[in-house]
Legacy VTK file of the C-alpha trace (Angstrom):
# vtk DataFile Version 3.0
C-alpha trace
ASCII
DATASET POLYDATA
POINTS 77 float
-2.032 -19.466 -10.155
-4.599 -19.934 -7.356
-7.421 -17.775 -7.469
-9.705 -16.639 -4.543
-13.011 -14.878 -4.049
-13.436 -11.942 -1.442
-16.266 -9.970 -0.466
-15.606 -6.211 -0.860
-18.001 -3.255 0.126
-19.291 -0.848 -2.569
-17.154 1.894 -1.347
-13.947 -0.372 -1.659
-14.999 -1.318 -5.212
-15.545 2.351 -5.876
-11.976 3.179 -4.570
-10.404 0.237 -6.732
-12.418 1.407 -9.789
-10.794 4.946 -9.455
-7.413 3.425 -9.286
-7.593 1.606 -12.763
-5.181 2.506 -15.198
-7.298 1.360 -17.941
-11.059 0.641 -17.936
-10.758 -3.239 -18.148
-7.867 -3.636 -15.622
-8.661 -6.551 -13.172
-8.987 -5.897 -9.350
-6.340 -8.374 -8.604
-3.850 -6.294 -10.637
-4.898 -3.074 -8.877
-4.291 -4.825 -5.577
-0.814 -6.011 -6.695
0.275 -2.503 -7.732
-0.996 -1.190 -4.453
0.942 -4.102 -2.438
3.949 -3.265 -4.195
3.593 0.578 -3.635
3.086 -0.358 0.054
6.341 -2.684 0.384
8.429 0.139 -1.662
7.053 2.858 0.957
8.447 0.411 3.703
11.928 0.811 2.174
12.003 4.686 3.287
14.905 5.608 5.443
14.348 6.903 9.135
15.101 10.259 7.813
12.673 10.310 4.964
9.907 9.017 7.318
10.753 11.845 9.805
10.433 14.426 6.934
7.062 12.949 5.957
5.747 12.991 9.210
6.971 16.694 9.861
5.226 17.643 6.806
2.045 15.890 7.717
2.240 17.666 11.112
2.596 21.115 9.163
-0.146 20.296 6.817
-2.412 19.165 9.741
-1.614 22.344 11.780
-2.442 24.690 8.856
1.205 25.506 8.424
0.924 25.674 4.610
0.979 28.340 1.777
-1.664 28.925 -0.840
-0.562 28.711 -4.613
-0.971 32.619 -4.593
1.250 32.904 -1.625
3.913 30.700 -3.240
4.081 32.560 -6.286
4.551 35.732 -4.467
7.562 34.269 -2.361
9.020 33.136 -5.755
8.389 36.262 -7.586
6.243 34.615 -10.191
3.093 36.735 -11.055
LINES 1 78
77 0 1 2 3 4 5 6 7 8 9 10 11 12 13 14 15 16 17 18 19 20 21 22 23 24 25 26 27 28 29 30 31 32 33 34 35 36 37 38 39 40 41 42 43 44 45 46 47 48 49 50 51 52 53 54 55 56 57 58 59 60 61 62 63 64 65 66 67 68 69 70 71 72 73 74 75 76
């Protein structure tokens, strides 16, 4: 296996640290996991992407419900 050195900003290191599954996890493993997730995300169908985009638009426009509103709508108190 080939090894390379890269320069990372402090904020990137902090972000990678927050993604560690266990304290000693290497940054390379975290990056591998993120890369795998990225490529799996690319396998979404166009319908799934449309639903995600619609949800993001609704969220960004404030078209959301608070937890209390959801509880009331579901009849849970």
